[in-house]
CHARMM-style PDB file with segment names, atoms N, HN, CA, C and O in Angstrom:
ATOM      1  N   MET     1      65.076 -62.098  11.106  1.00  0.00      PROA
ATOM      2  CA  MET     1      64.712 -63.494  11.119  1.00  0.00      PROA
ATOM      3  C   MET     1      63.955 -63.836   9.839  1.00  0.00      PROA
ATOM      4  O   MET     1      63.007 -63.146   9.463  1.00  0.00      PROA
ATOM      5  N   LYS     2      64.380 -64.897   9.183  1.00  0.00      PROA
ATOM      6  HN  LYS     2      65.150 -65.457   9.489  1.00  0.00      PROA
ATOM      7  CA  LYS     2      63.710 -65.339   7.963  1.00  0.00      PROA
ATOM      8  C   LYS     2      62.532 -66.238   8.315  1.00  0.00      PROA
ATOM      9  O   LYS     2      62.580 -67.006   9.276  1.00  0.00      PROA
ATOM     10  N   LEU     3      61.484 -66.126   7.523  1.00  0.00      PROA
ATOM     11  HN  LEU     3      61.445 -65.502   6.743  1.00  0.00      PROA
ATOM     12  CA  LEU     3      60.351 -67.014   7.678  1.00  0.00      PROA
ATOM     13  C   LEU     3      60.691 -68.366   7.049  1.00  0.00      PROA
ATOM     14  O   LEU     3      61.444 -68.405   6.076  1.00  0.00      PROA
ATOM     15  N   PRO     4      60.167 -69.465   7.570  1.00  0.00      PROA
ATOM     16  CA  PRO     4      60.498 -70.783   7.006  1.00  0.00      PROA
ATOM     17  C   PRO     4      59.765 -71.041   5.693  1.00  0.00      PROA
ATOM     18  O   PRO     4      58.689 -70.495   5.447  1.00  0.00      PROA
ATOM     19  N   LEU     5      60.365 -71.878   4.861  1.00  0.00      PROA
ATOM     20  HN  LEU     5      61.238 -72.322   5.061  1.00  0.00      PROA
ATOM     21  CA  LEU     5      59.689 -72.351   3.658  1.00  0.00      PROA
ATOM     22  C   LEU     5      58.780 -73.496   4.063  1.00  0.00      PROA
ATOM     23  O   LEU     5      59.215 -74.421   4.749  1.00  0.00      PROA
ATOM     24  N   LEU     6      57.546 -73.446   3.655  1.00  0.00      PROA
ATOM     25  HN  LEU     6      57.193 -72.695   3.098  1.00  0.00      PROA
ATOM     26  CA  LEU     6      56.590 -74.495   3.986  1.00  0.00      PROA
ATOM     27  C   LEU     6      55.993 -75.074   2.717  1.00  0.00      PROA
ATOM     28  O   LEU     6      55.918 -74.398   1.691  1.00  0.00      PROA
ATOM     29  N   SER     7      55.573 -76.319   2.790  1.00  0.00      PROA
ATOM     30  HN  SER     7      55.634 -76.868   3.624  1.00  0.00      PROA
ATOM     31  CA  SER     7      54.879 -76.927   1.658  1.00  0.00      PROA
ATOM     32  C   SER     7      53.388 -76.681   1.813  1.00  0.00      PROA
ATOM     33  O   SER     7      52.924 -76.295   2.886  1.00  0.00      PROA
ATOM     34  N   GLY     8      52.648 -76.900   0.756  1.00  0.00      PROA
ATOM     35  HN  GLY     8      53.025 -77.213  -0.116  1.00  0.00      PROA
ATOM     36  CA  GLY     8      51.201 -76.754   0.814  1.00  0.00      PROA
ATOM     37  C   GLY     8      50.584 -77.695   1.828  1.00  0.00      PROA
ATOM     38  O   GLY     8      49.611 -77.343   2.495  1.00  0.00      PROA
ATOM     39  N   ARG     9      51.142 -78.889   1.950  1.00  0.00      PROA
ATOM     40  HN  ARG     9      51.932 -79.175   1.408  1.00  0.00      PROA
ATOM     41  CA  ARG     9      50.652 -79.880   2.906  1.00  0.00      PROA
ATOM     42  C   ARG     9      50.832 -79.382   4.339  1.00  0.00      PROA
ATOM     43  O   ARG     9      49.946 -79.570   5.173  1.00  0.00      PROA
ATOM     44  N   GLN    10      51.975 -78.746   4.633  1.00  0.00      PROA
ATOM     45  HN  GLN    10      52.694 -78.594   3.956  1.00  0.00      PROA
ATOM     46  CA  GLN    10      52.233 -78.209   5.971  1.00  0.00      PROA
ATOM     47  C   GLN    10      51.300 -77.046   6.301  1.00  0.00      PROA
ATOM     48  O   GLN    10      50.813 -76.941   7.427  1.00  0.00      PROA
ATOM     49  N   VAL    11      51.051 -76.181   5.332  1.00  0.00      PROA
ATOM     50  HN  VAL    11      51.447 -76.266   4.417  1.00  0.00      PROA
ATOM     51  CA  VAL    11      50.140 -75.055   5.535  1.00  0.00      PROA
ATOM     52  C   VAL    11      48.725 -75.570   5.782  1.00  0.00      PROA
ATOM     53  O   VAL    11      48.024 -75.069   6.662  1.00  0.00      PROA
ATOM     54  N   LEU    12      48.308 -76.564   5.011  1.00  0.00      PROA
ATOM     55  HN  LEU    12      48.878 -76.971   4.296  1.00  0.00      PROA
ATOM     56  CA  LEU    12      46.982 -77.152   5.182  1.00  0.00      PROA
ATOM     57  C   LEU    12      46.831 -77.736   6.590  1.00  0.00      PROA
ATOM     58  O   LEU    12      45.803 -77.532   7.235  1.00  0.00      PROA
ATOM     59  N   ALA    13      47.834 -78.449   7.064  1.00  0.00      PROA
ATOM     60  HN  ALA    13      48.670 -78.614   6.540  1.00  0.00      PROA
ATOM     61  CA  ALA    13      47.781 -79.045   8.400  1.00  0.00      PROA
ATOM     62  C   ALA    13      47.740 -77.969   9.484  1.00  0.00      PROA
ATOM     63  O   ALA    13      46.991 -78.096  10.452  1.00  0.00      PROA
ATOM     64  N   ALA    14      48.533 -76.919   9.329  1.00  0.00      PROA
ATOM     65  HN  ALA    14      49.141 -76.816   8.542  1.00  0.00      PROA
ATOM     66  CA  ALA    14      48.573 -75.848  10.330  1.00  0.00      PROA
ATOM     67  C   ALA    14      47.236 -75.114  10.398  1.00  0.00      PROA
ATOM     68  O   ALA    14      46.738 -74.826  11.487  1.00  0.00      PROA
ATOM     69  N   LEU    15      46.658 -74.812   9.239  1.00  0.00      PROA
ATOM     70  HN  LEU    15      47.063 -75.046   8.355  1.00  0.00      PROA
ATOM     71  CA  LEU    15      45.376 -74.104   9.229  1.00  0.00      PROA
ATOM     72  C   LEU    15      44.250 -74.976   9.780  1.00  0.00      PROA
ATOM     73  O   LEU    15      43.329 -74.472  10.425  1.00  0.00      PROA
ATOM     74  N   THR    16      44.323 -76.273   9.528  1.00  0.00      PROA
ATOM     75  HN  THR    16      45.071 -76.681   9.005  1.00  0.00      PROA
ATOM     76  CA  THR    16      43.325 -77.192  10.081  1.00  0.00      PROA
ATOM     77  C   THR    16      43.402 -77.198  11.609  1.00  0.00      PROA
ATOM     78  O   THR    16      42.373 -77.199  12.285  1.00  0.00      PROA
ATOM     79  N   ARG    17      44.622 -77.202  12.152  1.00  0.00      PROA
ATOM     80  HN  ARG    17      45.458 -77.201  11.603  1.00  0.00      PROA
ATOM     81  CA  ARG    17      44.791 -77.141  13.611  1.00  0.00      PROA
ATOM     82  C   ARG    17      44.252 -75.838  14.186  1.00  0.00      PROA
ATOM     83  O   ARG    17      43.830 -75.800  15.341  1.00  0.00      PROA
ATOM     84  N   LEU    18      44.262 -74.762  13.387  1.00  0.00      PROA
ATOM     85  HN  LEU    18      44.605 -74.792  12.448  1.00  0.00      PROA
ATOM     86  CA  LEU    18      43.759 -73.467  13.844  1.00  0.00      PROA
ATOM     87  C   LEU    18      42.251 -73.325  13.688  1.00  0.00      PROA
ATOM     88  O   LEU    18      41.693 -72.281  14.027  1.00  0.00      PROA
ATOM     89  N   GLY    19      41.582 -74.360  13.181  1.00  0.00      PROA
ATOM     90  HN  GLY    19      42.035 -75.208  12.906  1.00  0.00      PROA
ATOM     91  CA  GLY    19      40.130 -74.335  13.103  1.00  0.00      PROA
ATOM     92  C   GLY    19      39.559 -74.047  11.732  1.00  0.00      PROA
ATOM     93  O   GLY    19      38.349 -73.862  11.607  1.00  0.00      PROA
ATOM     94  N   PHE    20      40.386 -74.001  10.698  1.00  0.00      PROA
ATOM     95  HN  PHE    20      41.370 -74.151  10.801  1.00  0.00      PROA
ATOM     96  CA  PHE    20      39.907 -73.783   9.340  1.00  0.00      PROA
ATOM     97  C   PHE    20      39.478 -75.113   8.735  1.00  0.00      PROA
ATOM     98  O   PHE    20      40.028 -76.162   9.069  1.00  0.00      PROA
ATOM     99  N   THR    21      38.503 -75.065   7.852  1.00  0.00      PROA
ATOM    100  HN  THR    21      38.056 -74.213   7.580  1.00  0.00      PROA
ATOM    101  CA  THR    21      38.086 -76.260   7.122  1.00  0.00      PROA
ATOM    102  C   THR    21      38.186 -75.981   5.630  1.00  0.00      PROA
ATOM    103  O   THR    21      37.939 -74.865   5.172  1.00  0.00      PROA
ATOM    104  N   GLU    22      38.548 -77.003   4.889  1.00  0.00      PROA
ATOM    105  HN  GLU    22      38.748 -77.910   5.260  1.00  0.00      PROA
ATOM    106  CA  GLU    22      38.678 -76.867   3.434  1.00  0.00      PROA
ATOM    107  C   GLU    22      37.294 -76.824   2.815  1.00  0.00      PROA
ATOM    108  O   GLU    22      36.471 -77.704   3.065  1.00  0.00      PROA
ATOM    109  N   VAL    23      37.031 -75.799   2.005  1.00  0.00      PROA
ATOM    110  HN  VAL    23      37.700 -75.084   1.802  1.00  0.00      PROA
ATOM    111  CA  VAL    23      35.725 -75.670   1.379  1.00  0.00      PROA
ATOM    112  C   VAL    23      35.785 -75.862  -0.134  1.00  0.00      PROA
ATOM    113  O   VAL    23      34.769 -76.168  -0.758  1.00  0.00      PROA
ATOM    114  N   HSD    24      36.976 -75.683  -0.735  1.00  0.00      PROA
ATOM    115  HN  HSD    24      37.802 -75.434  -0.228  1.00  0.00      PROA
ATOM    116  CA  HSD    24      37.073 -75.790  -2.187  1.00  0.00      PROA
ATOM    117  C   HSD    24      38.521 -76.028  -2.579  1.00  0.00      PROA
ATOM    118  O   HSD    24      39.445 -75.506  -1.956  1.00  0.00      PROA
ATOM    119  N   ARG    25      38.702 -76.826  -3.623  1.00  0.00      PROA
ATOM    120  HN  ARG    25      37.951 -77.250  -4.130  1.00  0.00      PROA
ATOM    121  CA  ARG    25      40.036 -77.040  -4.172  1.00  0.00      PROA
ATOM    122  C   ARG    25      39.893 -77.158  -5.678  1.00  0.00      PROA
ATOM    123  O   ARG    25      39.144 -77.998  -6.177  1.00  0.00      PROA
ATOM    124  N   LYS    26      40.613 -76.312  -6.397  1.00  0.00      PROA
ATOM    125  HN  LYS    26      41.221 -75.629  -5.992  1.00  0.00      PROA
ATOM    126  CA  LYS    26      40.586 -76.361  -7.858  1.00  0.00      PROA
ATOM    127  C   LYS    26      42.000 -76.149  -8.362  1.00  0.00      PROA
ATOM    128  O   LYS    26      42.645 -75.154  -8.032  1.00  0.00      PROA
ATOM    129  N   GLY    27      42.474 -77.079  -9.156  1.00  0.00      PROA
ATOM    130  HN  GLY    27      41.951 -77.888  -9.425  1.00  0.00      PROA
ATOM    131  CA  GLY    27      43.843 -76.974  -9.642  1.00  0.00      PROA
ATOM    132  C   GLY    27      44.807 -77.060  -8.479  1.00  0.00      PROA
ATOM    133  O   GLY    27      44.775 -78.021  -7.712  1.00  0.00      PROA
ATOM    134  N   SER    28      45.665 -76.061  -8.342  1.00  0.00      PROA
ATOM    135  HN  SER    28      45.690 -75.279  -8.965  1.00  0.00      PROA
ATOM    136  CA  SER    28      46.653 -76.088  -7.273  1.00  0.00      PROA
ATOM    137  C   SER    28      46.320 -75.107  -6.159  1.00  0.00      PROA
ATOM    138  O   SER    28      47.197 -74.769  -5.363  1.00  0.00      PROA
ATOM    139  N   HSD    29      45.072 -74.639  -6.077  1.00  0.00      PROA
ATOM    140  HN  HSD    29      44.360 -74.913  -6.723  1.00  0.00      PROA
ATOM    141  CA  HSD    29      44.710 -73.680  -5.031  1.00  0.00      PROA
ATOM    142  C   HSD    29      43.660 -74.276  -4.098  1.00  0.00      PROA
ATOM    143  O   HSD    29      42.737 -74.966  -4.530  1.00  0.00      PROA
ATOM    144  N   VAL    30      43.826 -73.992  -2.810  1.00  0.00      PROA
ATOM    145  HN  VAL    30      44.576 -73.432  -2.458  1.00  0.00      PROA
ATOM    146  CA  VAL    30      42.926 -74.492  -1.773  1.00  0.00      PROA
ATOM    147  C   VAL    30      42.274 -73.292  -1.100  1.00  0.00      PROA
ATOM    148  O   VAL    30      42.941 -72.308  -0.781  1.00  0.00      PROA
ATOM    149  N   LYS    31      40.958 -73.383  -0.886  1.00  0.00      PROA
ATOM    150  HN  LYS    31      40.416 -74.183  -1.144  1.00  0.00      PROA
ATOM    151  CA  LYS    31      40.231 -72.338  -0.171  1.00  0.00      PROA
ATOM    152  C   LYS    31      39.773 -72.927   1.157  1.00  0.00      PROA
ATOM    153  O   LYS    31      39.134 -73.978   1.200  1.00  0.00      PROA
ATOM    154  N   MET    32      40.113 -72.228   2.244  1.00  0.00      PROA
ATOM    155  HN  MET    32      40.632 -71.374   2.209  1.00  0.00      PROA
ATOM    156  CA  MET    32      39.733 -72.685   3.573  1.00  0.00      PROA
ATOM    157  C   MET    32      38.961 -71.579   4.279  1.00  0.00      PROA
ATOM    158  O   MET    32      39.219 -70.393   4.072  1.00  0.00      PROA
ATOM    159  N   LYS    33      38.005 -71.988   5.121  1.00  0.00      PROA
ATOM    160  HN  LYS    33      37.796 -72.951   5.289  1.00  0.00      PROA
ATOM    161  CA  LYS    33      37.169 -71.021   5.817  1.00  0.00      PROA
ATOM    162  C   LYS    33      37.124 -71.355   7.304  1.00  0.00      PROA
ATOM    163  O   LYS    33      37.113 -72.522   7.695  1.00  0.00      PROA
ATOM    164  N   HSD    34      37.099 -70.308   8.121  1.00  0.00      PROA
ATOM    165  HN  HSD    34      37.109 -69.360   7.804  1.00  0.00      PROA
ATOM    166  CA  HSD    34      36.991 -70.449   9.568  1.00  0.00      PROA
ATOM    167  C   HSD    34      35.559 -70.171   9.976  1.00  0.00      PROA
ATOM    168  O   HSD    34      34.830 -69.491   9.254  1.00  0.00      PROA
ATOM    169  N   ALA    35      35.149 -70.683  11.113  1.00  0.00      PROA
ATOM    170  HN  ALA    35      35.741 -71.236  11.699  1.00  0.00      PROA
ATOM    171  CA  ALA    35      33.774 -70.502  11.593  1.00  0.00      PROA
ATOM    172  C   ALA    35      33.420 -69.033  11.804  1.00  0.00      PROA
ATOM    173  O   ALA    35      32.249 -68.664  11.719  1.00  0.00      PROA
ATOM    174  N   ASP    36      34.424 -68.186  12.080  1.00  0.00      PROA
ATOM    175  HN  ASP    36      35.376 -68.487  12.148  1.00  0.00      PROA
ATOM    176  CA  ASP    36      34.150 -66.760  12.306  1.00  0.00      PROA
ATOM    177  C   ASP    36      34.081 -65.959  11.008  1.00  0.00      PROA
ATOM    178  O   ASP    36      33.894 -64.743  11.048  1.00  0.00      PROA
ATOM    179  N   GLY    37      34.229 -66.624   9.847  1.00  0.00      PROA
ATOM    180  HN  GLY    37      34.381 -67.612   9.814  1.00  0.00      PROA
ATOM    181  CA  GLY    37      34.064 -65.949   8.568  1.00  0.00      PROA
ATOM    182  C   GLY    37      35.334 -65.682   7.796  1.00  0.00      PROA
ATOM    183  O   GLY    37      35.267 -65.313   6.624  1.00  0.00      PROA
ATOM    184  N   ARG    38      36.495 -65.855   8.413  1.00  0.00      PROA
ATOM    185  HN  ARG    38      36.549 -66.155   9.366  1.00  0.00      PROA
ATOM    186  CA  ARG    38      37.753 -65.634   7.694  1.00  0.00      PROA
ATOM    187  C   ARG    38      37.924 -66.672   6.597  1.00  0.00      PROA
ATOM    188  O   ARG    38      37.585 -67.842   6.777  1.00  0.00      PROA
ATOM    189  N   VAL    39      38.457 -66.231   5.448  1.00  0.00      PROA
ATOM    190  HN  VAL    39      38.732 -65.281   5.301  1.00  0.00      PROA
ATOM    191  CA  VAL    39      38.699 -67.118   4.305  1.00  0.00      PROA
ATOM    192  C   VAL    39      40.146 -66.951   3.870  1.00  0.00      PROA
ATOM    193  O   VAL    39      40.655 -65.833   3.791  1.00  0.00      PROA
ATOM    194  N   ILE    40      40.806 -68.071   3.587  1.00  0.00      PROA
ATOM    195  HN  ILE    40      40.393 -68.979   3.651  1.00  0.00      PROA
ATOM    196  CA  ILE    40      42.192 -68.058   3.124  1.00  0.00      PROA
ATOM    197  C   ILE    40      42.275 -68.899   1.859  1.00  0.00      PROA
ATOM    198  O   ILE    40      41.740 -70.006   1.808  1.00  0.00      PROA
ATOM    199  N   VAL    41      42.945 -68.375   0.841  1.00  0.00      PROA
ATOM    200  HN  VAL    41      43.380 -67.476   0.882  1.00  0.00      PROA
ATOM    201  CA  VAL    41      43.216 -69.123  -0.385  1.00  0.00      PROA
ATOM    202  C   VAL    41      44.728 -69.161  -0.539  1.00  0.00      PROA
ATOM    203  O   VAL    41      45.388 -68.124  -0.474  1.00  0.00      PROA
ATOM    204  N   PHE    42      45.281 -70.358  -0.742  1.00  0.00      PROA
ATOM    205  HN  PHE    42      44.745 -71.200  -0.795  1.00  0.00      PROA
ATOM    206  CA  PHE    42      46.728 -70.477  -0.903  1.00  0.00      PROA
ATOM    207  C   PHE    42      47.041 -71.550  -1.936  1.00  0.00      PROA
ATOM    208  O   PHE    42      46.230 -72.447  -2.167  1.00  0.00      PROA
ATOM    209  N   PRO    43      48.219 -71.463  -2.561  1.00  0.00      PROA
ATOM    210  CA  PRO    43      48.606 -72.461  -3.554  1.00  0.00      PROA
ATOM    211  C   PRO    43      49.082 -73.737  -2.863  1.00  0.00      PROA
ATOM    212  O   PRO    43      49.822 -73.672  -1.882  1.00  0.00      PROA
ATOM    213  N   PHE    44      48.669 -74.873  -3.361  1.00  0.00      PROA
ATOM    214  HN  PHE    44      48.068 -74.925  -4.159  1.00  0.00      PROA
ATOM    215  CA  PHE    44      49.064 -76.166  -2.806  1.00  0.00      PROA
ATOM    216  C   PHE    44      50.246 -76.679  -3.621  1.00  0.00      PROA
ATOM    217  O   PHE    44      50.095 -77.570  -4.458  1.00  0.00      PROA
ATOM    218  N   HSD    45      51.422 -76.111  -3.369  1.00  0.00      PROA
ATOM    219  HN  HSD    45      51.545 -75.388  -2.690  1.00  0.00      PROA
ATOM    220  CA  HSD    45      52.642 -76.451  -4.095  1.00  0.00      PROA
ATOM    221  C   HSD    45      53.631 -77.125  -3.154  1.00  0.00      PROA
ATOM    222  O   HSD    45      53.410 -77.186  -1.945  1.00  0.00      PROA
ATOM    223  N   ASP    46      54.738 -77.637  -3.727  1.00  0.00      PROA
ATOM    224  HN  ASP    46      54.917 -77.587  -4.710  1.00  0.00      PROA
ATOM    225  CA  ASP    46      55.794 -78.239  -2.911  1.00  0.00      PROA
ATOM    226  C   ASP    46      56.437 -77.199  -2.007  1.00  0.00      PROA
ATOM    227  O   ASP    46      56.756 -77.493  -0.855  1.00  0.00      PROA
ATOM    228  N   GLU    47      56.629 -76.003  -2.507  1.00  0.00      PROA
ATOM    229  HN  GLU    47      56.371 -75.764  -3.443  1.00  0.00      PROA
ATOM    230  CA  GLU    47      57.166 -74.888  -1.712  1.00  0.00      PROA
ATOM    231  C   GLU    47      56.285 -73.672  -1.931  1.00  0.00      PROA
ATOM    232  O   GLU    47      55.948 -73.327  -3.064  1.00  0.00      PROA
ATOM    233  N   ILE    48      55.919 -73.032  -0.838  1.00  0.00      PROA
ATOM    234  HN  ILE    48      56.192 -73.312   0.082  1.00  0.00      PROA
ATOM    235  CA  ILE    48      55.133 -71.799  -0.913  1.00  0.00      PROA
ATOM    236  C   ILE    48      56.056 -70.652  -0.553  1.00  0.00      PROA
ATOM    237  O   ILE    48      56.819 -70.749   0.408  1.00  0.00      PROA
ATOM    238  N   ASP    49      55.997 -69.576  -1.303  1.00  0.00      PROA
ATOM    239  HN  ASP    49      55.377 -69.497  -2.084  1.00  0.00      PROA
ATOM    240  CA  ASP    49      56.842 -68.420  -1.049  1.00  0.00      PROA
ATOM    241  C   ASP    49      56.695 -67.951   0.387  1.00  0.00      PROA
ATOM    242  O   ASP    49      55.595 -67.966   0.940  1.00  0.00      PROA
ATOM    243  N   ARG    50      57.788 -67.539   0.985  1.00  0.00      PROA
ATOM    244  HN  ARG    50      58.681 -67.527   0.536  1.00  0.00      PROA
ATOM    245  CA  ARG    50      57.798 -67.127   2.399  1.00  0.00      PROA
ATOM    246  C   ARG    50      56.784 -66.028   2.716  1.00  0.00      PROA
ATOM    247  O   ARG    50      56.249 -65.985   3.824  1.00  0.00      PROA
ATOM    248  N   TYR    51      56.519 -65.160   1.778  1.00  0.00      PROA
ATOM    249  HN  TYR    51      56.953 -65.195   0.878  1.00  0.00      PROA
ATOM    250  CA  TYR    51      55.712 -63.964   2.063  1.00  0.00      PROA
ATOM    251  C   TYR    51      54.274 -64.081   1.562  1.00  0.00      PROA
ATOM    252  O   TYR    51      53.549 -63.087   1.528  1.00  0.00      PROA
ATOM    253  N   THR    52      53.857 -65.285   1.174  1.00  0.00      PROA
ATOM    254  HN  THR    52      54.446 -66.093   1.202  1.00  0.00      PROA
ATOM    255  CA  THR    52      52.489 -65.487   0.686  1.00  0.00      PROA
ATOM    256  C   THR    52      51.498 -65.410   1.814  1.00  0.00      PROA
ATOM    257  OT1 THR    52      50.296 -65.556   1.590  1.00  0.00      PROA
TER     258      THR     52
END
């Protein structure tokens, strides 16, 4: 099964629904943090690689 291609906007919305909040954005990268301490940084592009 192939993973779907998602845009940065879709990833941002999905992580927000999971309880992450945006803490920093510089250039094309977004840093999000969860209340339990997890941190995710991802590129905010039109298409994000399936395996990112």
